[in-house]
C-alpha positions as CSV (number, residue, x, y, z in Angstrom):
1,X,-25.6,15.4,34.8
2,X,-27.1,11.8,35.0
3,X,-25.8,11.2,31.5
4,X,-22.2,12.1,32.5
5,X,-22.4,10.1,35.7
6,X,-23.6,7.0,33.8
7,X,-20.9,7.5,31.1
8,X,-18.2,7.7,33.8
9,X,-19.5,4.6,35.6
10,X,-19.6,2.6,32.4
11,X,-16.1,3.9,31.5
12,X,-14.5,2.5,34.7
13,X,-16.3,-0.8,34.4
14,X,-14.7,-3.6,32.3
15,X,-16.2,-3.7,28.9
16,X,-18.3,-6.9,29.3
17,X,-19.7,-5.8,32.6
18,X,-20.6,-2.3,31.2
19,X,-22.3,-3.9,28.2
20,X,-24.3,-6.3,30.3
21,X,-25.4,-3.7,32.7
22,X,-26.4,-1.3,29.9
23,X,-28.4,-4.2,28.3
24,X,-30.1,-5.0,31.5
25,X,-31.1,-1.4,32.1
26,X,-32.4,-1.1,28.6
27,X,-34.4,-4.3,28.8
28,X,-35.9,-3.2,32.2
29,X,-36.8,0.4,31.4
30,X,-37.2,0.6,27.6
31,X,-40.4,-1.5,27.2
32,X,-42.1,0.7,29.8
33,X,-41.5,3.9,27.8
34,X,-44.0,5.4,25.4
35,X,-41.5,5.0,22.5
36,X,-42.1,1.2,22.6
37,X,-45.5,1.8,21.1
38,X,-43.8,3.4,18.1
39,X,-41.5,0.4,17.8
40,X,-44.3,-2.1,17.9
41,X,-46.4,-0.1,15.4
42,X,-43.4,-0.2,13.0
43,X,-43.0,-3.9,13.5
44,X,-46.7,-4.6,12.8
45,X,-46.6,-2.3,9.8
46,X,-43.7,-4.2,8.2
47,X,-44.8,-7.7,9.4
48,X,-48.6,-7.6,9.5
49,X,-48.8,-11.2,10.6
50,X,-46.5,-10.8,13.6
51,X,-48.1,-11.7,16.9
52,X,-48.1,-9.5,20.1
53,X,-45.7,-11.9,21.8
54,X,-43.2,-11.9,19.0
55,X,-43.4,-8.1,18.7
56,X,-42.8,-7.8,22.5
57,X,-39.8,-10.1,22.2
58,X,-38.2,-8.1,19.4
59,X,-38.9,-4.8,21.2
60,X,-37.3,-6.0,24.4
61,X,-34.3,-7.2,22.4
62,X,-34.1,-3.8,20.7
63,X,-34.0,-2.0,24.0
64,X,-31.4,-4.4,25.4
65,X,-29.2,-3.7,22.3
66,X,-29.7,0.1,22.7
67,X,-28.7,0.0,26.3
68,X,-25.6,-2.0,25.4
69,X,-24.7,0.6,22.7
70,X,-24.8,3.5,25.2
71,X,-22.8,1.6,27.8
72,X,-20.2,0.6,25.1
73,X,-19.5,4.2,24.1
74,X,-16.5,4.7,26.4
75,X,-15.0,1.4,25.1
76,X,-15.4,1.9,21.4
77,X,-11.6,1.7,20.6
78,X,-11.3,-1.5,22.6
79,X,-14.3,-2.9,20.8
80,X,-12.9,-1.9,17.4
81,X,-9.4,-3.3,18.2
82,X,-10.3,-6.5,19.9
83,X,-14.0,-7.4,19.5
84,X,-14.9,-7.1,15.8
85,X,-14.4,-10.0,13.4
86,X,-14.0,-8.7,9.9
87,X,-15.3,-10.6,6.9
88,X,-13.9,-9.7,3.5
89,X,-11.3,-7.3,4.8
90,X,-9.6,-7.4,1.4
91,X,-12.3,-5.0,0.2
92,X,-11.3,-2.5,2.9
93,X,-7.7,-2.9,1.7
94,X,-8.7,-2.1,-1.8
95,X,-10.6,1.0,-0.6
96,X,-7.6,2.1,1.4
97,X,-5.2,1.7,-1.5
98,X,-7.3,2.8,-4.5
99,X,-6.3,6.5,-4.2
100,X,-9.9,7.8,-4.3
101,X,-12.7,8.6,-1.8
102,X,-15.4,6.1,-1.0
103,X,-18.7,5.8,0.9
104,X,-19.5,2.9,3.2
105,X,-23.2,2.7,4.2
106,X,-24.9,0.8,7.0
107,X,-27.8,1.1,9.4
108,X,-28.6,1.6,13.0
109,X,-27.9,-2.0,13.9
110,X,-26.0,-3.8,16.6
111,X,-23.5,-1.2,17.7
112,X,-23.2,1.0,14.6
113,X,-20.5,3.1,16.3
114,X,-18.2,0.0,16.3
115,X,-18.0,0.3,12.5
116,X,-15.7,3.3,12.4
117,X,-13.8,2.0,15.4
118,X,-13.0,-1.2,13.6
119,X,-12.0,0.6,10.4
120,X,-9.6,2.8,12.3
121,X,-8.0,0.4,14.8
122,X,-7.9,-2.7,12.6
123,X,-7.2,-1.4,9.1
124,X,-5.9,2.1,9.8
125,X,-8.7,3.4,7.6
126,X,-10.2,6.6,9.0
127,X,-13.9,6.8,8.0
128,X,-15.4,10.1,8.6
129,X,-18.9,10.0,10.0
130,X,-22.0,12.2,9.5
131,X,-24.6,12.2,12.2
132,X,-27.7,13.9,13.7
133,X,-26.5,15.6,16.9
134,X,-28.6,15.1,20.0
135,X,-30.8,18.0,20.9
136,X,-29.1,18.4,24.3
137,X,-25.8,20.2,23.7
138,X,-24.1,18.5,26.7
139,X,-25.2,15.1,25.4
140,X,-24.0,16.1,21.9
141,X,-20.6,17.0,23.2
142,X,-20.2,13.8,25.1
143,X,-21.2,11.5,22.2
144,X,-19.2,13.5,19.7
145,X,-16.0,13.1,21.8
146,X,-16.6,9.3,22.0
147,X,-17.5,8.7,18.4
148,X,-14.6,10.9,17.1
149,X,-12.1,9.2,19.3
150,X,-11.1,12.4,21.0
151,X,-11.1,14.3,17.6
152,X,-8.7,11.9,15.8
153,X,-11.4,11.1,13.2
154,X,-13.8,13.9,12.2
155,X,-17.5,13.4,12.6
156,X,-19.8,16.0,10.9
157,X,-23.2,17.0,12.2
158,X,-26.1,17.0,9.7
159,X,-26.1,20.7,8.8
160,X,-25.0,23.1,6.1
161,X,-21.5,23.4,7.6
162,X,-21.4,19.6,8.1
163,X,-22.3,19.1,4.4
164,X,-19.6,21.5,3.2
165,X,-17.0,19.7,5.4
166,X,-18.1,16.3,4.1
167,X,-17.7,17.5,0.5
168,X,-14.3,18.9,1.2
169,X,-13.2,15.6,2.9
170,X,-14.3,13.7,-0.2
171,X,-12.4,16.1,-2.5
172,X,-9.3,15.3,-0.4
173,X,-9.8,11.6,-1.0
174,X,-11.2,10.6,2.4
175,X,-13.8,7.9,3.1
176,X,-17.2,8.6,4.5
177,X,-19.5,6.4,6.6
178,X,-23.3,7.0,6.4
179,X,-26.2,5.4,8.1
180,X,-28.9,5.5,5.4
181,X,-31.9,4.1,7.3
182,X,-33.5,7.4,8.5
183,X,-36.4,9.2,7.0
184,X,-35.8,12.3,4.8
185,X,-39.1,14.0,3.8
186,X,-37.4,15.9,0.9
187,X,-35.9,12.8,-0.6
188,X,-37.3,10.1,-2.8
189,X,-39.6,7.1,-2.1
190,X,-37.9,3.7,-2.3
191,X,-39.1,0.3,-1.1
192,X,-37.7,-0.4,2.4
193,X,-38.8,-3.7,4.0
194,X,-41.5,-3.9,1.4
195,X,-43.0,-0.4,2.2
196,X,-42.3,2.9,0.4
197,X,-40.1,5.1,2.6
198,X,-38.8,8.7,1.9
199,X,-35.0,8.5,1.7
200,X,-32.2,10.9,1.0
201,X,-30.5,10.2,-2.3
202,X,-27.4,12.2,-1.4
203,X,-25.1,9.3,-0.8
204,X,-25.7,7.8,-4.2
205,X,-25.3,11.3,-5.9
206,X,-22.0,11.8,-4.1
207,X,-20.7,8.4,-5.4
208,X,-21.6,9.4,-8.9
209,X,-20.1,12.9,-8.5
210,X,-16.8,11.5,-7.3
211,X,-16.8,8.3,-9.3
212,X,-16.1,6.4,-6.1
213,X,-17.2,3.0,-4.7
214,X,-20.4,2.6,-2.6
215,X,-19.8,-0.2,-0.2
216,X,-22.3,-2.1,2.1
217,X,-20.9,-2.6,5.6
218,X,-23.0,-4.8,7.9
219,X,-22.4,-4.9,11.7
220,X,-24.0,-7.7,13.8
221,X,-23.9,-8.3,17.5
222,X,-22.8,-11.9,18.0
223,X,-22.8,-12.3,21.8
224,X,-22.4,-9.6,24.5
225,X,-19.8,-7.1,23.3
226,X,-18.6,-9.1,20.4
227,X,-19.4,-8.3,16.8
228,X,-19.1,-9.4,13.2
229,X,-18.4,-6.8,10.4
230,X,-19.2,-8.0,6.9
231,X,-18.0,-5.8,4.1
232,X,-19.8,-6.6,0.8
233,X,-18.9,-5.9,-2.8
234,X,-19.5,-2.3,-3.9
235,X,-23.0,-1.6,-5.2
236,X,-23.3,-1.0,-8.9
237,X,-23.7,2.7,-9.6
238,X,-22.8,2.8,-13.3
239,X,-23.8,0.6,-16.3
240,X,-21.6,-1.3,-18.8
241,X,-21.0,2.0,-20.7
242,X,-20.0,3.8,-17.6
243,X,-23.1,5.9,-17.6
244,X,-24.6,6.6,-14.1
245,X,-27.6,4.4,-13.2
246,X,-30.7,6.2,-12.1
247,X,-30.2,7.5,-8.5
248,X,-33.4,6.0,-7.4
249,X,-32.3,2.6,-8.6
250,X,-29.1,2.8,-6.6
251,X,-30.8,4.0,-3.5
252,X,-33.4,1.1,-3.7
253,X,-30.6,-1.4,-4.2
254,X,-28.9,-0.2,-1.1
255,X,-32.1,-0.6,0.9
256,X,-32.4,-4.1,-0.3
257,X,-29.2,-4.8,1.7
258,X,-30.7,-3.1,4.8
259,X,-33.9,-5.1,4.5
260,X,-32.1,-8.4,4.4
261,X,-29.9,-7.5,7.4
262,X,-32.9,-6.4,9.5
263,X,-35.1,-9.4,8.7
264,X,-32.2,-11.7,9.8
265,X,-31.7,-9.9,13.1
266,X,-34.8,-7.7,13.7
267,X,-34.0,-7.2,17.4
268,X,-30.8,-5.4,16.5
269,X,-32.3,-2.7,14.5
270,X,-33.6,0.6,15.9
271,X,-37.3,0.4,15.3
272,X,-37.9,3.7,17.0
273,X,-37.4,5.8,13.8
274,X,-40.4,7.4,12.1
275,X,-39.3,5.7,9.0
276,X,-42.6,5.4,7.1
277,X,-45.5,7.7,6.4
278,X,-47.6,8.3,9.5
279,X,-50.9,8.0,7.6
280,X,-49.9,4.6,6.3
281,X,-48.9,3.5,9.8
282,X,-52.2,4.6,11.3
283,X,-54.3,3.0,8.5
284,X,-52.4,-0.3,9.1
């Protein structure tokens, strides 16, 4: 009930006011939550020389960003249409017009939900999403409605049925957006921010299966509810003889992009993920 009330309040607020209020709430409450210990542990694991003051500063910035993300959910279309500066949009034009499916990958940075909003409203390029649904079914329904723009762009939950729907969408030539920065225990270990992390190779395997481009899409929060979306050249997935590169090599190359983005704006990444092995974290 509280979630729906907050969502309604943020919806009737002007975008900038909603984003600022959400950020203030996140910065006030977030650092007091037990989850902050997980964020700081991740920070110190990745950056062993980081001091407590700097770790606290990044953690507070992360909570502020996360509060803004929630408050911006009711305004995603406006954000995509009016508040996202797109760099290298000619790459998006090529994706739209090449007659084949494609995968755009990113991470839980800035407002990651603004990515698909910008693709849709600015370039008329529907990018289908795949996501982990919240455990609470009411929260899941609310978030799904917002991120699918009232069902105009499909978003698939991580499940067997979601995987089947995603494969069918790619067979039909649609484009998929995937956030690749989450842990997957049954995956492969690749370097991520200098530490081995278990990662799903599925997105790289799909690109090789459908012979389609794999495109890095970076989202940054510039100020308040304004963003920059930088679309980079497709990642190389085949060699000069058109033979598929090893999947692990492709996955590692994609995580090099993520590592660079996160190091440049660490407060905008979601440090709450259990991204690395628990034993390694504890020993650090």
